[in-house]
C-alpha positions as CSV (number, residue, x, y, z in Angstrom):
1,Q,159.0,170.1,-134.2
2,V,155.8,171.2,-136.0
3,Q,153.5,168.5,-137.3
4,F,150.2,168.6,-139.0
5,V,148.7,165.1,-139.3
6,E,145.5,164.6,-141.2
7,S,143.4,161.5,-140.8
8,G,139.9,160.2,-141.5
9,G,140.0,159.8,-145.3
10,G,138.9,156.7,-147.2
11,L,136.7,155.2,-149.8
12,V,133.0,156.2,-149.6
13,Q,130.0,155.9,-151.9
14,P,128.4,158.9,-153.4
15,G,126.0,160.5,-150.9
16,G,128.1,159.2,-148.0
17,S,129.9,161.1,-145.2
18,L,133.4,161.4,-143.8
19,R,134.9,163.3,-140.9
20,L,138.5,164.5,-141.4
21,S,140.8,165.4,-138.5
22,C,144.0,167.4,-138.4
23,L,146.0,167.0,-135.3
24,V,148.6,169.7,-134.8
25,S,151.7,169.6,-132.6
26,G,154.4,172.2,-131.9
27,F,152.3,175.0,-133.3
28,P,149.8,177.3,-131.5
29,V,146.7,176.5,-133.5
30,S,144.5,178.7,-131.2
31,M,146.3,181.8,-132.4
32,Y,145.7,181.2,-136.2
33,T,142.9,181.0,-138.7
34,M,143.1,177.5,-140.2
35,R,142.3,176.1,-143.6
36,W,141.5,172.9,-145.4
37,Y,142.6,172.5,-149.0
38,R,142.2,169.7,-151.4
39,Q,144.1,168.6,-154.5
40,A,142.7,166.2,-157.0
41,S,145.0,164.3,-159.3
42,G,146.3,166.5,-162.1
43,K,144.6,169.6,-160.7
44,K,145.6,172.7,-158.8
45,R,145.3,172.8,-155.0
46,E,142.1,174.6,-154.0
47,L,140.9,176.1,-150.8
48,V,137.9,174.2,-149.4
49,A,137.2,175.9,-146.1
50,Q,138.6,178.3,-143.5
51,I,137.8,179.0,-139.8
52,S,138.8,181.9,-137.6
53,T,140.6,181.5,-134.3
54,T,137.5,181.2,-132.2
55,G,135.4,179.4,-134.8
56,G,133.1,182.4,-135.1
57,S,133.7,183.0,-138.8
58,T,133.9,180.4,-141.5
59,Y,134.4,180.4,-145.3
60,Y,133.5,177.7,-147.8
61,A,134.2,177.2,-151.4
62,D,131.0,177.3,-153.5
63,A,131.6,173.7,-154.5
64,V,131.2,172.4,-150.9
65,K,128.9,175.0,-149.3
66,S,126.0,173.5,-147.4
67,R,127.7,170.0,-147.5
68,F,130.9,170.5,-145.6
69,T,131.4,171.9,-142.1
70,I,134.7,173.1,-140.7
71,S,135.3,173.2,-136.9
72,R,138.1,173.3,-134.4
73,D,138.9,172.3,-130.9
74,N,141.7,174.6,-129.7
75,A,142.1,172.7,-126.5
76,K,143.0,169.6,-128.5
77,N,144.9,171.5,-131.2
78,T,142.7,169.8,-133.7
79,L,140.9,170.9,-136.9
80,Y,138.0,169.0,-138.4
81,L,136.1,168.8,-141.6
82,Q,132.7,167.1,-141.7
83,M,131.9,166.1,-145.2
84,N,128.3,165.1,-146.1
85,S,126.5,164.3,-149.4
86,L,129.9,163.5,-150.9
87,K,130.2,163.5,-154.7
88,P,132.7,161.8,-157.0
89,E,134.1,165.3,-157.7
90,D,135.1,165.6,-154.1
91,T,137.8,162.9,-154.6
92,A,141.1,164.4,-153.7
93,V,143.9,164.5,-151.1
94,Y,142.7,166.8,-148.3
95,L,145.3,168.9,-146.4
96,C,145.2,171.2,-143.5
97,T,147.3,174.3,-143.0
98,D,147.5,177.6,-141.1
99,V,146.3,180.7,-142.9
100,G,149.8,181.7,-144.0
101,A,150.4,178.2,-145.5
102,T,153.5,177.9,-143.4
103,Y,153.1,174.3,-142.5
104,W,151.4,171.4,-144.3
105,G,150.5,167.9,-143.4
106,Q,150.9,164.9,-145.8
107,G,147.2,164.9,-146.5
108,T,144.5,162.2,-146.3
109,Q,143.0,160.6,-149.4
110,V,139.3,160.9,-150.0
111,T,137.8,158.8,-152.7
112,V,134.1,159.0,-153.6
113,S,133.1,156.1,-155.9
114,S,130.4,153.5,-156.2
């Protein structure tokens, strides 16, 4: 059974940091480019970041570039998203998926508010 389980979200003040994790089971993460998406209430799901199989190539949406860092630990079948200098507009449910969007987790809520 394939499971993508996100964690690490929460309530944080503007300027704060959070580190999200996505633990994957039943799926060979090491063989796939992986992605983080987010979906704010009432808005379309948007791609936040992407990382290649070895971690040697990454992509970031303009809105998060220089603030977020995507990484992976293939030995642990885990994807990460380090989020710094958070802004209220980063508030959303964050979800991880494989590049083909075959499998999705339930997401983890990130709320940035004072």
